[in-house]
N, C-alpha and C positions, 0 to 999 in steps of 0.2 A: 504494500500500500504506500502511496506517495506521502511524503512528509507535508506538514502544513495543512491549510484549510481545505485544499482540494481533496485531500485524502480523508477529511473529517476525522483527524486523529490528533489535532494540535493540543498540546498541553502548554500553558503559558504562565510566566511569572510577570507580575505587574509591579514596576518600580516607578513611583510618582515623583515628579519634579517639585521643588519647593515653590516654584512660580505658579503652579496650577495643580495643587494636590488632589483636586476633585476630578480631573479629567485626563491629564497628559500622561500617556503610557510611554515609557522610554526604554524598557528592557524586556527581554523574553528568553525563555529556555524551554527545553523539552520536559523538565521536571520542576516541581514546586519546591525549591530549596531555601528560599529566603523571601522576605518582604521588603519593600522600599521603606526608608526611614527619613524622617526630617530631623535635623539636629540644630545646634545653635548656628545662627547666621554668621558666616565667616566674612561678611563685608564690613562696611564702616559702622553699621548700627548693630550692636550685639543684642540678642534676645535673652531675656531673663529665665528662659525655660527651654527644655528639650522635649520635642514632640515626636513620638514614634508611631507612625501609622500602622495599624494592624489591618492590612488589606485582606478582606475575606473573599475566598473563591469557593466555588461549588462544582463538584463533578455532576455532569448532566449526561444521562444515558447509562448503559450498563455493558456488560461483556458481549451481549448479543447484538447490540445496536452500534457499539463504538462509544467512546466517552470523550466529551469535550469539557474543558474547565472554563467557566465564565466568572468574571468578577461580579460580586454582589453589591448592589447599591441600594436595594430596597426602594427603587423608583425606576421609572423609565427615563432614559436620557433624552435630551432635546431632539437629537437626530432621529431617535426611534419614534418619538411622538409625531414628528413631521412626516415620516415615512408612512406611518399608520393613517394619518389624516388624509393621505392621497386616495384611500379607498373608503373612507368614512362617509363621503358624500353620496355614496350609492343608495339605492332604494332601501329604506329601513323597514322593520317589521310593521311600524305604524302605517306606512304607505301601503303595504301589502294587506293589512287588516282593513284598510279603508276600501279596497277593492271589494272584499267580501261583504263589508257592511253596506255598501251601496247596492249590491245585488240583493241582499236581504231586504233592505228598505223598499226596493222596487217590487220584488216578488211577493213580499208578505205584508205590505202596507203598514210598516211599523214606523214610528217616529225615529228620527235620526239618532238621538241618544240611545234609544232602546236597541236599534239595529247595531250600533257600535258595540254595545255591551254584549249582545248575542254573538257577534263576530269574535270578540275576545274570548268568550266562554267556550265557543265551539272549537276555536284553534287551540285553546289551552287543553281541552279534553283530548284533542288529536295528539298533542305533544306529551300526554301522559300525566297531566295534573288531574287529580280525582274530582273533577267537577261533576256534580249531579245535574245532568241536563234536564230541562223541562221537555215535555212531549214535542212541542213545536221545535225546540232546538235540536232534538234528536232527528226529527224529520228533515230539518235544514241541513244537518250534517250529512245525512245520506244523499240528499238531493244535490248538494254542492260538493260532492266528493272530488270531482275533477279539479275544481278551483282550489279546494283545500290542499290537494296534493301538489298542485302547481306552486302555490305559495310555499309549501314545505320544501320543494326543490329549490326555489329561489333563496330561501333562508339557509339551506344547507350549503349552497354554492357560495353565499356571502360569508358564512362561517369558515368554510375551507379557505377562502381568499384571505380572511383575516389571520388564520393560523399560518398560512404561507408567508404573509407579509411580516408578521411578528417575528418569525424565525429568521427571515432575511434581515430584518432590522437588528436583531441580536448579534448575528454573525458579523454584519457590516460594521456596527458601531462599537461592539465590545471586543471583537477580535481583529478588526481591520487595521488597527494601529500597530499590531505586533506581527501581522502577516499580510503582505501586499495583496496576496490572492483573495483575501477576505474583504478588502477595502471596497471592492466593486461587486460584491456578491449580489446575485439577482434572484428573483423569484423562480426563474426556470431552474437555476442550480439548486435551490431549496427543494423543488419538486423531485429532483433526482436523488435526494437523500432517502434513507430508509424511513418508512412511516414511524417506526418506533422511536428513532432519534429525533425526528421532526416533532413528534408529540411531546417527547421529554423536554425539548428546548421550549416549546410553547407553554407547557405547564410551569417551567421555571420562570418564564417571563410573566405569566399571570401572577405568580407569587410576588415577583418584583413589583408589579403594578399595584398590588394590594399592600405595599409597604413591608414585604417580608412576612406577612401573616398568612396562616393557612386558611383555606376557604371553608366556611362552615357549611355543613350539609343543609340543603334547602328543606324547609318544612312545607312539603307539598300540600298537606291538608290545610294549613294556614293560608297558603297561596290561593287555594280553591275558595276558601271562605271569604278572603279579602276581595275577591272579584265582585261580590254582590250577586243579587238575584233579580232578574227582570220580571216585570209584571206582564205576562203574556197571555193572550187568549188561547183557548184550546184549538188545536189544528182541526179545520173543518173537512179536510180531505188530504189524501196523499198526493200533494203537488210534486211534480217531477219535471226536471229539465230535460229528461230523455237521456239517451246514451251518446249524443253527438258532440255538442260543444258547450263551452262555458263562456258567457259574455261578461260584460262589465268593463270598468275602466282599465286601460292597458298602461303598462309602464315600459317604455322603450328601453330603459337602461337595465332592465332585469337581466341577470346573467343567464336565465333559462329561456326567456321569451324568444331570443333569436337562435336558440339551439334547434338543429334539424329534428330532434326528437321531442321538442316541446309540444304540448297540446295545442291544437289549432283553435283560434278564437273565431267566433261568428262575427259577421260584420254588422248585424243588426241587433235590435233589442230582443230579449228573450220573451216568449209568450208566457203569460201566467197560467194558461190553460194546461191541464194535465193531458197527456196523450191518450188517445183512445185505447181502451183495454181490449 
């Protein structure tokens, strides 16, 4: 395996200059044998103290994926944040939920706030939150299964893009100053890494983003209760949009919408009438 970042096997030592102890990396090695230190200033102005930086590093990955050592800051660096922001302006879950809410509002004659809540509850149930759906919500979930799965695909694609970008940012800005090959690391190169190492780096960066704190297990039941409960009429019949298409507002920037395998959308409004049995 090649040395350095291209071989995904780099082990680095970080020695920080006194001019910029929070950022400037000036040394590296294949093993972690020492840490950078700051001593008394040897210029014209002496300092009344000695400061020794204890630079923390963490092994990321394991023997099956390969191991990289990253410096720990308990925060994201400026460059990492800027790189992430480049993909943050894509369609959000709120945008996707609005598509479903508008279809529900049109098909079921519900007020906009109620339709928004129903869309949130239906998607939450789809994502595994134990929401007890009302009969009308259950019917909507079955009827709009195509749109729900399209939204799910969009969000999965967005999540994977964020994983890739965060790993790219970690390698570029945390390892790039000690290995020139890492300084211009790209998303395409990240995608060539093993999934296990990619996920390990992503989880490490999530912990950095939380200030070094472990993530608490989500209380799914509390999440379901906090959604609230809509005041809905009983369904009067099994409305169905049929097995053909799902209409509603489209989002051109959706990572799935332009895919050759994406569900095709109809060009007109969907009829409220149920198909003939």
